[in-house]
ROBA-721271 format. One record per residue (C-alpha): residue number from 1; residue in three letters; x, y, z. Coordinates in Angstrom, 1 decimal. Layout:
N
{num=NUM, residu=ala, px=X, py=Y, pz=Z} .
...
This chain:
372
{num=1, residu=met, px=19.8, py=-12.9, pz=35.7} .
{num=2, residu=arg, px=20.2, py=-14.7, pz=32.0} .
{num=3, residu=asp, px=18.3, py=-17.5, pz=33.7} .
{num=4, residu=leu, px=15.2, py=-15.6, pz=33.0} .
{num=5, residu=leu, px=15.6, py=-16.6, pz=29.2} .
{num=6, residu=gly, px=16.4, py=-19.8, pz=30.4} .
{num=7, residu=lys, px=12.9, py=-20.2, pz=32.0} .
{num=8, residu=leu, px=10.9, py=-18.6, pz=29.4} .
{num=9, residu=phe, px=11.9, py=-20.9, pz=26.7} .
{num=10, residu=ser, px=10.8, py=-24.1, pz=28.2} .
{num=11, residu=gly, px=7.3, py=-24.2, pz=26.3} .
{num=12, residu=gln, px=6.1, py=-24.7, pz=22.2} .
{num=13, residu=asn, px=4.1, py=-23.6, pz=19.9} .
{num=14, residu=gly, px=3.5, py=-24.9, pz=16.9} .
{num=15, residu=ser, px=2.5, py=-22.4, pz=13.5} .
{num=16, residu=asn, px=0.9, py=-23.1, pz=9.8} .
{num=17, residu=arg, px=1.6, py=-21.8, pz=6.9} .
{num=18, residu=ser, px=1.6, py=-23.1, pz=2.8} .
{num=19, residu=glu, px=4.0, py=-21.6, pz=0.3} .
{num=20, residu=ser, px=6.0, py=-22.3, pz=-2.5} .
{num=21, residu=pro, px=9.5, py=-22.3, pz=-3.3} .
{num=22, residu=leu, px=11.1, py=-20.0, pz=-0.7} .
{num=23, residu=asn, px=12.0, py=-17.3, pz=-3.4} .
{num=24, residu=ser, px=8.2, py=-17.1, pz=-4.0} .
{num=25, residu=his, px=6.4, py=-17.7, pz=-0.8} .
{num=26, residu=ser, px=3.3, py=-18.8, pz=-1.0} .
{num=27, residu=arg, px=2.4, py=-16.2, pz=2.5} .
{num=28, residu=thr, px=1.4, py=-12.9, pz=2.3} .
{num=29, residu=asp, px=3.7, py=-10.5, pz=4.0} .
{num=30, residu=thr, px=3.7, py=-7.3, pz=5.4} .
{num=31, residu=gly, px=6.7, py=-4.8, pz=5.8} .
{num=32, residu=ile, px=7.2, py=-1.4, pz=6.1} .
{num=33, residu=glu, px=8.7, py=0.8, pz=3.0} .
{num=34, residu=ala, px=9.4, py=3.8, pz=5.5} .
{num=35, residu=glu, px=11.5, py=6.5, pz=5.6} .
{num=36, residu=gln, px=13.9, py=7.7, pz=9.1} .
{num=37, residu=asn, px=11.6, py=9.7, pz=10.6} .
{num=38, residu=asp, px=12.4, py=13.0, pz=13.1} .
{num=39, residu=val, px=13.6, py=12.1, pz=16.7} .
{num=40, residu=glu, px=11.5, py=13.5, pz=18.7} .
{num=41, residu=ala, px=12.6, py=16.1, pz=21.5} .
{num=42, residu=gly, px=13.8, py=14.1, pz=24.4} .
{num=43, residu=gly, px=17.2, py=13.0, pz=22.5} .
{num=44, residu=glu, px=16.4, py=10.0, pz=21.0} .
{num=45, residu=asp, px=19.5, py=10.9, pz=18.4} .
{num=46, residu=glu, px=22.2, py=10.7, pz=21.4} .
{num=47, residu=asn, px=24.8, py=7.5, pz=21.4} .
{num=48, residu=thr, px=24.4, py=7.3, pz=25.2} .
{num=49, residu=ile, px=22.4, py=7.5, pz=28.2} .
{num=50, residu=glu, px=22.9, py=11.4, pz=29.6} .
{num=51, residu=gln, px=20.2, py=10.9, pz=32.1} .
{num=52, residu=thr, px=19.3, py=8.4, pz=34.6} .
{num=53, residu=ile, px=16.5, py=5.9, pz=33.6} .
{num=54, residu=glu, px=13.2, py=7.0, pz=34.0} .
{num=55, residu=met, px=11.2, py=4.1, pz=36.0} .
{num=56, residu=met, px=8.2, py=3.4, pz=36.5} .
{num=57, residu=pro, px=5.6, py=1.0, pz=38.0} .
{num=58, residu=val, px=6.9, py=-4.4, pz=39.1} .
{num=59, residu=glu, px=4.0, py=-6.7, pz=39.0} .
{num=60, residu=val, px=6.1, py=-9.1, pz=36.1} .
{num=61, residu=val, px=4.0, py=-10.9, pz=33.9} .
{num=62, residu=val, px=5.8, py=-13.6, pz=31.8} .
{num=63, residu=thr, px=3.8, py=-15.1, pz=29.1} .
{num=64, residu=pro, px=5.4, py=-17.8, pz=27.4} .
{num=65, residu=val, px=4.6, py=-19.2, pz=24.0} .
{num=66, residu=gly, px=1.8, py=-22.1, pz=24.3} .
{num=67, residu=glu, px=1.3, py=-25.2, pz=22.4} .
{num=68, residu=ser, px=-2.3, py=-25.1, pz=20.9} .
{num=69, residu=ser, px=-4.7, py=-26.4, pz=18.5} .
{num=70, residu=ala, px=-7.4, py=-24.4, pz=20.1} .
{num=71, residu=ala, px=-7.0, py=-21.3, pz=22.0} .
{num=72, residu=val, px=-3.5, py=-20.8, pz=23.8} .
{num=73, residu=ser, px=-2.4, py=-18.7, pz=26.1} .
{num=74, residu=gly, px=-9.8, py=-2.9, pz=10.1} .
{num=75, residu=ala, px=-10.2, py=0.4, pz=8.9} .
{num=76, residu=glu, px=-7.4, py=0.3, pz=7.6} .
{num=77, residu=ser, px=-5.5, py=4.5, pz=8.0} .
{num=78, residu=gln, px=-1.9, py=5.2, pz=6.2} .
{num=79, residu=val, px=0.4, py=5.9, pz=8.6} .
{num=80, residu=thr, px=1.9, py=9.0, pz=7.2} .
{num=81, residu=glu, px=5.6, py=9.4, pz=5.5} .
{num=82, residu=asp, px=7.1, py=11.1, pz=8.8} .
{num=83, residu=glu, px=5.9, py=8.5, pz=11.2} .
{num=84, residu=arg, px=7.9, py=5.1, pz=8.8} .
{num=85, residu=val, px=11.8, py=4.4, pz=9.3} .
{num=86, residu=lys, px=13.9, py=3.0, pz=7.5} .
{num=87, residu=thr, px=16.1, py=-0.1, pz=9.0} .
{num=88, residu=ser, px=19.7, py=2.3, pz=7.8} .
{num=89, residu=pro, px=21.0, py=4.1, pz=9.7} .
{num=90, residu=leu, px=19.4, py=3.5, pz=13.0} .
{num=91, residu=ala, px=20.2, py=6.0, pz=15.7} .
{num=92, residu=pro, px=20.7, py=4.7, pz=19.6} .
{num=93, residu=thr, px=17.7, py=5.7, pz=21.3} .
{num=94, residu=ala, px=18.3, py=6.9, pz=24.9} .
{num=95, residu=leu, px=15.9, py=4.6, pz=27.6} .
{num=96, residu=asp, px=15.2, py=8.3, pz=29.6} .
{num=97, residu=thr, px=13.8, py=9.5, pz=26.3} .
{num=98, residu=leu, px=11.1, py=6.8, pz=25.5} .
{num=99, residu=thr, px=8.6, py=7.5, pz=28.9} .
{num=100, residu=gly, px=7.4, py=10.1, pz=27.8} .
{num=101, residu=ile, px=5.0, py=9.7, pz=31.0} .
{num=102, residu=ser, px=4.7, py=12.7, pz=33.2} .
{num=103, residu=lys, px=5.6, py=12.7, pz=36.9} .
{num=104, residu=arg, px=2.0, py=12.6, pz=38.7} .
{num=105, residu=thr, px=0.9, py=12.7, pz=42.3} .
{num=106, residu=asn, px=1.5, py=9.9, pz=44.3} .
{num=107, residu=ser, px=-2.3, py=9.1, pz=45.1} .
{num=108, residu=arg, px=-3.6, py=5.8, pz=45.0} .
{num=109, residu=asn, px=-3.8, py=4.1, pz=41.5} .
{num=110, residu=asp, px=-3.4, py=7.5, pz=40.0} .
{num=111, residu=gly, px=-0.5, py=8.5, pz=37.1} .
{num=112, residu=arg, px=0.3, py=3.8, pz=36.7} .
{num=113, residu=pro, px=0.9, py=3.1, pz=33.4} .
{num=114, residu=thr, px=-0.2, py=-0.6, pz=32.4} .
{num=115, residu=leu, px=0.1, py=-2.7, pz=29.5} .
{num=116, residu=gln, px=-2.1, py=-5.4, pz=29.4} .
{num=117, residu=ala, px=-1.9, py=-8.2, pz=26.5} .
{num=118, residu=ala, px=-4.2, py=-11.8, pz=25.5} .
{num=119, residu=his, px=-3.3, py=-14.0, pz=23.1} .
{num=120, residu=cys, px=-5.3, py=-16.9, pz=20.8} .
{num=121, residu=ser, px=-3.7, py=-19.5, pz=18.5} .
{num=122, residu=his, px=-6.4, py=-21.9, pz=16.7} .
{num=123, residu=leu, px=-5.6, py=-24.6, pz=14.4} .
{num=124, residu=gly, px=-8.9, py=-23.6, pz=12.4} .
{num=125, residu=asn, px=-11.3, py=-25.4, pz=10.4} .
{num=126, residu=arg, px=-9.0, py=-27.2, pz=7.6} .
{num=127, residu=arg, px=-5.5, py=-28.0, pz=8.8} .
{num=128, residu=thr, px=-4.1, py=-31.0, pz=10.8} .
{num=129, residu=arg, px=-1.2, py=-29.0, pz=12.8} .
{num=130, residu=asn, px=-1.2, py=-25.3, pz=13.7} .
{num=131, residu=glu, px=2.2, py=-23.5, pz=12.3} .
{num=132, residu=asp, px=1.3, py=-20.6, pz=13.9} .
{num=133, residu=ser, px=3.5, py=-19.6, pz=17.0} .
{num=134, residu=thr, px=2.9, py=-16.4, pz=19.0} .
{num=135, residu=phe, px=5.0, py=-15.2, pz=22.4} .
{num=136, residu=met, px=4.0, py=-12.6, pz=24.7} .
{num=137, residu=phe, px=6.3, py=-10.9, pz=27.4} .
{num=138, residu=thr, px=4.6, py=-7.9, pz=29.3} .
{num=139, residu=ala, px=6.6, py=-6.5, pz=32.7} .
{num=140, residu=ala, px=5.9, py=-3.5, pz=34.9} .
{num=141, residu=ser, px=7.1, py=-2.6, pz=38.4} .
{num=142, residu=gly, px=6.1, py=-0.5, pz=41.4} .
{num=143, residu=gly, px=7.6, py=0.7, pz=44.1} .
{num=144, residu=gln, px=10.0, py=3.8, pz=44.7} .
{num=145, residu=glu, px=11.8, py=3.3, pz=41.3} .
{num=146, residu=pro, px=9.7, py=1.6, pz=38.8} .
{num=147, residu=leu, px=10.6, py=0.5, pz=35.8} .
{num=148, residu=ile, px=9.6, py=1.9, pz=32.6} .
{num=149, residu=pro, px=6.9, py=0.0, pz=31.2} .
{num=150, residu=phe, px=8.4, py=-3.1, pz=28.8} .
{num=151, residu=gly, px=6.0, py=-5.8, pz=26.6} .
{num=152, residu=leu, px=7.6, py=-8.0, pz=23.7} .
{num=153, residu=tyr, px=4.6, py=-9.4, pz=21.0} .
{num=154, residu=val, px=5.4, py=-12.1, pz=18.3} .
{num=155, residu=val, px=3.6, py=-13.5, pz=15.6} .
{num=156, residu=ala, px=4.8, py=-15.7, pz=13.1} .
{num=157, residu=asp, px=3.3, py=-18.0, pz=10.7} .
{num=158, residu=gly, px=5.0, py=-20.6, pz=9.5} .
{num=159, residu=met, px=5.1, py=-21.8, pz=5.7} .
{num=160, residu=gly, px=3.2, py=-25.0, pz=5.6} .
{num=161, residu=gly, px=4.5, py=-26.2, pz=2.4} .
{num=162, residu=his, px=7.5, py=-26.4, pz=3.2} .
{num=163, residu=his, px=9.7, py=-28.4, pz=5.5} .
{num=164, residu=ala, px=8.9, py=-28.1, pz=9.4} .
{num=165, residu=gly, px=6.7, py=-24.6, pz=9.1} .
{num=166, residu=his, px=5.7, py=-25.0, pz=12.7} .
{num=167, residu=glu, px=9.5, py=-25.4, pz=13.7} .
{num=168, residu=ala, px=10.4, py=-22.6, pz=12.1} .
{num=169, residu=ser, px=7.7, py=-20.0, pz=13.2} .
{num=170, residu=arg, px=8.8, py=-21.3, pz=16.8} .
{num=171, residu=ser, px=12.1, py=-21.1, pz=16.5} .
{num=172, residu=val, px=11.8, py=-17.8, pz=15.0} .
{num=173, residu=ser, px=9.5, py=-16.5, pz=17.5} .
{num=174, residu=trp, px=12.0, py=-17.7, pz=20.9} .
{num=175, residu=leu, px=15.1, py=-16.7, pz=19.2} .
{num=176, residu=val, px=13.9, py=-12.8, pz=18.0} .
{num=177, residu=ala, px=12.3, py=-12.8, pz=22.0} .
{num=178, residu=ser, px=16.0, py=-14.0, pz=23.3} .
{num=179, residu=thr, px=17.9, py=-11.8, pz=21.6} .
{num=180, residu=val, px=15.7, py=-8.9, pz=22.7} .
{num=181, residu=leu, px=15.3, py=-9.6, pz=26.1} .
{num=182, residu=glu, px=19.2, py=-10.0, pz=26.9} .
{num=183, residu=arg, px=20.5, py=-7.5, pz=24.8} .
{num=184, residu=ile, px=17.8, py=-4.8, pz=25.9} .
{num=185, residu=tyr, px=15.3, py=-6.1, pz=28.9} .
{num=186, residu=leu, px=18.3, py=-7.5, pz=30.9} .
{num=187, residu=pro, px=20.2, py=-4.7, pz=30.5} .
{num=188, residu=met, px=17.6, py=-2.2, pz=31.9} .
{num=189, residu=leu, px=17.4, py=-4.1, pz=35.3} .
{num=190, residu=glu, px=21.3, py=-4.4, pz=35.2} .
{num=191, residu=ser, px=21.3, py=-1.0, pz=35.5} .
{num=192, residu=ser, px=18.6, py=-0.2, pz=37.5} .
{num=193, residu=met, px=20.0, py=-2.4, pz=40.4} .
{num=194, residu=ser, px=23.7, py=-1.0, pz=39.8} .
{num=195, residu=lys, px=22.5, py=2.8, pz=39.5} .
{num=196, residu=arg, px=24.5, py=3.0, pz=36.7} .
{num=197, residu=ile, px=23.9, py=4.2, pz=33.4} .
{num=198, residu=arg, px=25.3, py=2.7, pz=30.7} .
{num=199, residu=gln, px=25.1, py=3.1, pz=26.6} .
{num=200, residu=gln, px=21.7, py=1.7, pz=25.6} .
{num=201, residu=glu, px=21.8, py=-0.3, pz=21.9} .
{num=202, residu=pro, px=19.4, py=1.2, pz=19.7} .
{num=203, residu=ile, px=16.5, py=-0.5, pz=19.4} .
{num=204, residu=leu, px=15.8, py=-1.1, pz=16.2} .
{num=205, residu=glu, px=19.2, py=-2.0, pz=15.6} .
{num=206, residu=val, px=18.7, py=-4.6, pz=18.0} .
{num=207, residu=leu, px=15.3, py=-6.1, pz=16.7} .
{num=208, residu=val, px=16.8, py=-6.1, pz=13.4} .
{num=209, residu=asp, px=19.9, py=-8.4, pz=14.3} .
{num=210, residu=ala, px=17.2, py=-10.6, pz=16.1} .
{num=211, residu=val, px=15.2, py=-11.0, pz=12.6} .
{num=212, residu=gln, px=18.6, py=-11.4, pz=11.1} .
{num=213, residu=asn, px=20.2, py=-14.1, pz=13.2} .
{num=214, residu=ala, px=17.0, py=-16.2, pz=13.4} .
{num=215, residu=asn, px=17.0, py=-15.7, pz=9.0} .
{num=216, residu=leu, px=20.8, py=-17.2, pz=9.1} .
{num=217, residu=gln, px=19.5, py=-20.0, pz=11.9} .
{num=218, residu=ile, px=16.4, py=-21.5, pz=10.6} .
{num=219, residu=tyr, px=17.6, py=-21.6, pz=7.0} .
{num=220, residu=asn, px=18.7, py=-25.0, pz=5.2} .
{num=221, residu=pro, px=19.6, py=-25.2, pz=1.8} .
{num=222, residu=glu, px=19.6, py=-28.9, pz=1.8} .
{num=223, residu=pro, px=16.8, py=-29.9, pz=-1.3} .
{num=224, residu=gly, px=13.8, py=-30.9, pz=0.5} .
{num=225, residu=lys, px=14.6, py=-29.3, pz=3.8} .
{num=226, residu=asp, px=14.0, py=-25.6, pz=3.2} .
{num=227, residu=ser, px=11.5, py=-23.8, pz=5.4} .
{num=228, residu=gly, px=10.1, py=-20.4, pz=6.3} .
{num=229, residu=thr, px=7.9, py=-18.5, pz=8.3} .
{num=230, residu=thr, px=6.8, py=-15.0, pz=8.6} .
{num=231, residu=val, px=7.5, py=-12.8, pz=11.9} .
{num=232, residu=thr, px=6.1, py=-9.8, pz=13.3} .
{num=233, residu=thr, px=7.4, py=-8.1, pz=16.4} .
{num=234, residu=gly, px=5.9, py=-5.3, pz=18.2} .
{num=235, residu=leu, px=8.0, py=-3.6, pz=21.9} .
{num=236, residu=leu, px=6.1, py=-1.4, pz=23.4} .
{num=237, residu=leu, px=9.1, py=0.9, pz=25.4} .
{num=238, residu=gly, px=7.4, py=3.5, pz=28.1} .
{num=239, residu=gln, px=5.3, py=5.3, pz=25.9} .
{num=240, residu=arg, px=6.8, py=4.3, pz=22.5} .
{num=241, residu=leu, px=6.4, py=1.5, pz=19.8} .
{num=242, residu=phe, px=8.7, py=-0.8, pz=17.7} .
{num=243, residu=ile, px=7.7, py=-2.8, pz=15.3} .
{num=244, residu=ala, px=10.5, py=-5.5, pz=12.4} .
{num=245, residu=his, px=8.2, py=-7.4, pz=10.3} .
{num=246, residu=val, px=8.6, py=-9.9, pz=7.5} .
{num=247, residu=gly, px=5.7, py=-11.6, pz=6.0} .
{num=248, residu=asp, px=1.7, py=-11.1, pz=5.8} .
{num=249, residu=ser, px=1.6, py=-11.3, pz=9.5} .
{num=250, residu=arg, px=0.3, py=-7.6, pz=10.3} .
{num=251, residu=ala, px=0.6, py=-5.3, pz=12.9} .
{num=252, residu=tyr, px=-2.3, py=-2.6, pz=13.4} .
{num=253, residu=ile, px=-3.0, py=0.2, pz=16.1} .
{num=254, residu=leu, px=-6.1, py=1.5, pz=17.4} .
{num=255, residu=ile, px=-6.0, py=5.4, pz=18.4} .
{num=256, residu=asp, px=-9.5, py=6.6, pz=19.5} .
{num=257, residu=asp, px=-11.4, py=3.9, pz=18.1} .
{num=258, residu=glu, px=-9.9, py=3.5, pz=14.8} .
{num=259, residu=leu, px=-7.9, py=1.2, pz=13.4} .
{num=260, residu=ser, px=-4.9, py=1.8, pz=11.3} .
{num=261, residu=leu, px=-2.7, py=-0.6, pz=9.5} .
{num=262, residu=leu, px=0.7, py=-0.3, pz=10.4} .
{num=263, residu=thr, px=2.7, py=-2.6, pz=7.7} .
{num=264, residu=thr, px=2.4, py=-3.8, pz=4.2} .
{num=265, residu=asp, px=1.9, py=-7.1, pz=2.9} .
{num=266, residu=his, px=4.9, py=-8.6, pz=1.2} .
{num=267, residu=ser, px=3.0, py=-10.0, pz=-1.5} .
{num=268, residu=tyr, px=2.7, py=-11.2, pz=-5.5} .
{num=269, residu=val, px=-1.0, py=-9.5, pz=-5.2} .
{num=270, residu=gln, px=0.3, py=-6.5, pz=-2.8} .
{num=271, residu=arg, px=2.5, py=-5.5, pz=-5.7} .
{num=272, residu=leu, px=0.0, py=-5.6, pz=-8.2} .
{num=273, residu=gln, px=-2.3, py=-3.5, pz=-6.0} .
{num=274, residu=asp, px=0.3, py=-1.1, pz=-5.9} .
{num=275, residu=ala, px=1.2, py=-1.3, pz=-9.4} .
{num=276, residu=gly, px=-2.4, py=-0.2, pz=-9.9} .
{num=277, residu=gln, px=-3.2, py=-3.7, pz=-11.8} .
{num=278, residu=leu, px=-5.7, py=-4.9, pz=-9.0} .
{num=279, residu=thr, px=-8.1, py=-3.9, pz=-6.9} .
{num=280, residu=glu, px=-8.0, py=-4.9, pz=-3.1} .
{num=281, residu=glu, px=-11.4, py=-6.7, pz=-3.9} .
{num=282, residu=glu, px=-9.3, py=-8.6, pz=-6.6} .
{num=283, residu=ala, px=-6.4, py=-9.1, pz=-5.1} .
{num=284, residu=ala, px=-8.5, py=-11.1, pz=-1.9} .
{num=285, residu=val, px=-9.9, py=-13.9, pz=-4.3} .
{num=286, residu=his, px=-6.8, py=-13.9, pz=-6.6} .
{num=287, residu=pro, px=-5.0, py=-17.4, pz=-7.0} .
{num=288, residu=gln, px=-1.5, py=-16.0, pz=-6.1} .
{num=289, residu=arg, px=-2.8, py=-14.2, pz=-3.2} .
{num=290, residu=asn, px=-0.6, py=-16.8, pz=-0.5} .
{num=291, residu=met, px=2.5, py=-16.4, pz=-2.7} .
{num=292, residu=leu, px=5.6, py=-14.0, pz=-1.1} .
{num=293, residu=tyr, px=8.4, py=-12.8, pz=-2.5} .
{num=294, residu=lys, px=9.9, py=-12.0, pz=1.4} .
{num=295, residu=ala, px=10.2, py=-14.6, pz=4.2} .
{num=296, residu=val, px=12.3, py=-15.5, pz=7.1} .
{num=297, residu=gly, px=14.5, py=-18.7, pz=6.4} .
{num=298, residu=gln, px=16.1, py=-17.6, pz=3.2} .
{num=299, residu=gly, px=19.3, py=-17.3, pz=3.8} .
{num=300, residu=gly, px=21.7, py=-14.6, pz=3.4} .
{num=301, residu=leu, px=21.0, py=-11.3, pz=4.7} .
{num=302, residu=leu, px=17.4, py=-10.1, pz=4.8} .
{num=303, residu=asp, px=15.3, py=-7.2, pz=4.0} .
{num=304, residu=ile, px=13.7, py=-6.1, pz=7.0} .
{num=305, residu=asp, px=10.8, py=-3.9, pz=7.4} .
{num=306, residu=thr, px=11.0, py=-1.3, pz=10.9} .
{num=307, residu=phe, px=9.0, py=1.5, pz=12.0} .
{num=308, residu=thr, px=8.7, py=3.4, pz=15.5} .
{num=309, residu=arg, px=6.3, py=5.9, pz=16.9} .
{num=310, residu=ser, px=5.5, py=7.7, pz=20.1} .
{num=311, residu=leu, px=2.6, py=6.5, pz=21.6} .
{num=312, residu=pro, px=-0.8, py=8.2, pz=22.5} .
{num=313, residu=gly, px=-2.2, py=8.0, pz=26.2} .
{num=314, residu=ser, px=-4.3, py=5.3, pz=25.2} .
{num=315, residu=gly, px=-4.8, py=2.8, pz=22.6} .
{num=316, residu=met, px=-4.1, py=-1.1, pz=21.8} .
{num=317, residu=leu, px=-1.5, py=-3.1, pz=19.4} .
{num=318, residu=val, px=-2.9, py=-5.3, pz=17.5} .
{num=319, residu=leu, px=-0.8, py=-8.7, pz=16.0} .
{num=320, residu=cys, px=-2.2, py=-11.3, pz=13.8} .
{num=321, residu=ser, px=-1.4, py=-14.2, pz=11.1} .
{num=322, residu=asp, px=-3.7, py=-13.8, pz=8.0} .
{num=323, residu=gly, px=-5.7, py=-16.6, pz=8.9} .
{num=324, residu=leu, px=-7.4, py=-13.5, pz=10.8} .
{num=325, residu=trp, px=-7.3, py=-10.7, pz=8.5} .
{num=326, residu=gly, px=-7.7, py=-12.6, pz=5.6} .
{num=327, residu=leu, px=-11.2, py=-13.8, pz=6.9} .
{num=328, residu=val, px=-12.3, py=-10.9, pz=9.0} .
{num=329, residu=asp, px=-12.8, py=-7.4, pz=7.9} .
{num=330, residu=asp, px=-10.3, py=-4.8, pz=9.4} .
{num=331, residu=ser, px=-14.2, py=-2.6, pz=9.6} .
{num=332, residu=gln, px=-14.9, py=-6.1, pz=12.2} .
{num=333, residu=ile, px=-11.9, py=-6.1, pz=14.0} .
{num=334, residu=gln, px=-12.3, py=-3.2, pz=14.8} .
{num=335, residu=glu, px=-15.8, py=-3.5, pz=15.9} .
{num=336, residu=val, px=-14.5, py=-6.5, pz=18.5} .
{num=337, residu=ile, px=-11.7, py=-4.6, pz=19.7} .
{num=338, residu=thr, px=-13.6, py=-1.5, pz=20.5} .
{num=339, residu=ser, px=-16.4, py=-3.4, pz=22.6} .
{num=340, residu=asp, px=-16.7, py=-3.5, pz=26.4} .
{num=341, residu=val, px=-15.6, py=-6.7, pz=26.9} .
{num=342, residu=ser, px=-11.8, py=-8.3, pz=27.9} .
{num=343, residu=leu, px=-9.3, py=-8.7, pz=26.4} .
{num=344, residu=met, px=-9.4, py=-12.1, pz=26.3} .
{num=345, residu=lys, px=-13.0, py=-12.1, pz=25.4} .
{num=346, residu=met, px=-11.9, py=-10.1, pz=22.3} .
{num=347, residu=thr, px=-9.4, py=-12.8, pz=21.2} .
{num=348, residu=asp, px=-12.1, py=-15.2, pz=21.6} .
{num=349, residu=lys, px=-14.4, py=-13.4, pz=19.5} .
{num=350, residu=leu, px=-12.0, py=-13.0, pz=16.6} .
{num=351, residu=val, px=-11.1, py=-16.2, pz=16.3} .
{num=352, residu=asn, px=-14.4, py=-17.5, pz=16.3} .
{num=353, residu=met, px=-15.4, py=-15.2, pz=13.3} .
{num=354, residu=ala, px=-12.3, py=-16.4, pz=11.2} .
{num=355, residu=leu, px=-13.6, py=-20.1, pz=11.6} .
{num=356, residu=glu, px=-17.4, py=-19.1, pz=10.9} .
{num=357, residu=ala, px=-15.7, py=-17.4, pz=8.0} .
{num=358, residu=gly, px=-14.3, py=-20.6, pz=6.9} .
{num=359, residu=gly, px=-11.6, py=-21.5, pz=9.3} .
{num=360, residu=his, px=-9.5, py=-22.6, pz=6.4} .
{num=361, residu=asp, px=-6.0, py=-21.2, pz=7.8} .
{num=362, residu=asn, px=-4.5, py=-21.5, pz=11.4} .
{num=363, residu=ile, px=-5.5, py=-18.5, pz=13.8} .
{num=364, residu=ser, px=-3.8, py=-16.4, pz=16.1} .
{num=365, residu=val, px=-4.0, py=-12.8, pz=17.3} .
{num=366, residu=val, px=-2.2, py=-10.5, pz=20.1} .
{num=367, residu=leu, px=-3.9, py=-8.0, pz=21.5} .
{num=368, residu=val, px=-1.9, py=-5.6, pz=23.6} .
{num=369, residu=glu, px=-4.0, py=-2.5, pz=25.1} .
{num=370, residu=phe, px=-1.6, py=0.2, pz=26.7} .
{num=371, residu=ser, px=-2.6, py=3.4, pz=29.0} .
{num=372, residu=phe, px=-0.2, py=6.3, pz=30.2} .
């Protein structure tokens, strides 16, 4: 089964980002300052899986990162404090508690959960290299004992002002994906085939380890060879969402046609806004609006923001780099993703809107529509 991982990482994806020295990265970071939320009824605080895994319908779609200078492949609402999670401590999560999906009758197409995703990464109007990277892996199964829906999505925005920002974003997106697939998805498959229950690692802990490992691997202390990138990772496992985040790439969620921002930028201007020294309008035109105080690639231990929440019966997850949200208002993003068109047309529309607004940076977006 480990051969699956080798097949996933045969492509490449570039990305672009401008930054000053890594202690003050020219990039905006979206992070989640969170407190551990109460675990939902169902046993997420248990250390082992005590029941058999709830399986769901397997059409497997694997979409590796593609390199592209063109297309590849929000109204902000505050998240309540009880939905926010701190990176430590992290409780193990039993897979059998993640679905939250009641069994229904076996009539045709009835009760089948679905994950559909599309992404686009564009060079923009002014850059000569795409330093954004995206990764998508969507797996669903069908049959007598289907697996729970699984989707892993990553957006990383390399720092163009540093050494090989495109390599940093690509490496981080692949390293994170590789760790998550090896430690979460492959054990799910093995447990399913062997019919034996095995202890499940805490999901958020795996995400933190994945980003931490990537942070250490791309770190280069040699002068002039420093590198860095943002990373925003969304994992949908059953009817639950997990996010790990460093940088100014953002994660949003659309529920009942209302778009909410899940992450907080790790940027200089965001800190000034939080301190009441800048308005949102002033921050948008501030000369240091791209300056980051946190990015992957610094070396040492990185403070990684994490978040988890249960998902409703339907909605959409949005991941994007600041090349999109910096030029397209949240209200405009919401209008596009609530329109009656395909996901791919939505991504194309969003990228075109950013291009028409100037397109001064690389533009990347991942849309994930879920239905349970």
